[in-house]
N, C-alpha and C positions, 0 to 999 in steps of 0.2 A: 423793526420788522413787525408785521401784524398777523403772522400765521399763528396756528394754534399749538405750536411747540411750547414747551415749558420755558419760561424766561426767568431771569434773575435781575433784580434791581440792586444796584450798588449806590448808596448815598454817602457823601463825604462832606464834612464841614471842617474848616480850619477855625480853631478856637482862639480866643484872646489868651494871652499868657496866663497860665495857672487855672484856666477855666474848663479844661477837659473833664475833670470830675463832675462839675456842675452840668455840663452838656450831657454827659453819660447819665446822670440822674434824671435830667429832663427827658431823655430818650426812654428810660425805664418807666417814667410816669405817663408820658404822652404818646409815644410811638408804639411801645410794646403791647399795652392792653388791647387796642383794636386789632392787632395781628392775631391774638388768640381767638378772636371771633370771626376772622375772615377765612372762610372755607377754601379760598384759593391759595392761601399761604401754606406751603409745604414745610418750610423751616426758615429760621432767621438766626443771625449772629451779629454781635456788635463787637467792635474793636476800637482800641485807642492807640495812638502812637505819639511820640515826641521826637522831633528831629531838628536839624538846623533851620528848617523853614517853618517851624512851629508845631503846635499840638493839633492833632486831628482826631475826630471821632468818625468811624465808618460803620454803617449798617448795611448788611447784605441779606436780602430777602429772596428766597426761592419761591416762585409761584407755580401753581399748576395752571398752565395756560399763559396768557399775556400778563405782563407786569405793567403797573401804571408808569407814567413818565417820571414821576418824582414822589417823594413823601408828601403827606397831606398837611404837614405843619413844619414850621421853622423854629429853631430855638430863639429865645429872647435875644434881641440885637446886642445887648451889652455883654453877652457871653461869646459872641462869634466875631472873628476877624473879617469874614466875608460870608455871604449866603451859601447855603448848601448847594452842591452840584450832584446830579444824578445821571447814571448811565444804565441802560437796559442791555442785558447780554442774553444770548442763547447758548446753551451748553453744546459743546462740540463732542462728537463721537470720535475719540482718538485712541 
């Protein structure tokens, strides 16, 4: 959607086995610093999980206005089992 409501970007990547800590460190070094300077970023959080289908790192960024379609960078290929996927959400009033 392209209206001016606040949007959230959720980005998720499946990591190679044992590489979630390295992907999290990559996110701290590459993804987070530009968010500090982006006046449209209201907040952000990062998460990791490990389950039967692998390890994942997820970043959730709340924007004031429209969110981009994806993050601006990808982790190094040797750290990930598949490229990142991104979804843009709009908050519901419930």
